[in-house]
C-alpha positions in Angstrom: -10.1 -7.5 5.4 -10.2 -7.6 1.7 -8.1 -5.6 -0.8 -11.2 -3.6 -1.7 -11.1 -2.1 1.8 -7.8 -0.4 1.0 -8.2 3.4 1.1 -5.9 6.4 1.7 -4.3 6.1 5.2 -4.9 2.4 5.4 -2.2 0.5 7.3 -0.9 -2.3 5.1 1.8 -4.9 4.9 3.3 -6.7 1.9 6.2 -9.0 1.0 9.1 -8.0 -1.3 12.5 -9.3 -2.2 13.8 -7.4 0.9 11.3 -9.1 3.3 8.1 -8.0 4.9 7.2 -4.3 4.9 4.6 -2.3 6.8 3.4 1.1 5.9 0.6 3.6 5.2 -1.2 4.1 1.8 -0.6 7.7 0.8 -2.0 7.5 -2.8 -4.0 5.3 -5.1 -3.7 5.1 -8.9 -4.4 2.8 -11.8 -1.7 1.5 -14.2 -2.5 3.0 -17.7 -1.2 -0.1 -19.5 -3.2 -2.9 -17.8 -5.7 -1.1 -15.5 -4.2 -2.8 -12.4 -4.7 -0.9 -9.1 -1.5 0.5 -7.6 -1.0 1.9 -4.1 1.7 4.3 -3.1 2.9 3.1 0.3 5.1 5.1 2.7 7.1 2.4 4.5 7.6 2.6 8.2 11.2 3.3 9.3 12.2 4.9 6.0 12.7 8.6 5.2 9.4 10.5 5.1 8.1 11.0 1.6 9.8 7.9 0.2 7.1 5.7 -1.3 6.9 2.3 -2.9 4.4 1.5 -5.7 2.7 -1.8 -4.8 0.0 -3.6 -6.7 -3.2 -3.5 -4.5 -3.7 -7.2 -4.8 -0.3 -7.8 -3.0 -1.3 -5.7 0.0 -2.8 -7.0 3.3 -4.7 -4.5 5.5 -3.4 -4.5 9.0 -6.3 -2.6 10.4 -8.8 -0.2 8.8 -8.3 3.6 9.0 -10.5 5.2 11.5 -11.3 8.9 10.7 
């Protein structure tokens, strides 16, 4: 899967300083300073509603969302 296939409710994973994280995309936005795509990712096994802002180009789709 490519980064262009990332949509709301996509299951994704990414690496951070704290290790590898898996979660669900709950929002998409664009950085007003540089135009970079940003995803709001709700991480598995964290409190509901806590999201991380992750650059879309750092995400890997685990499997596509099926409506």
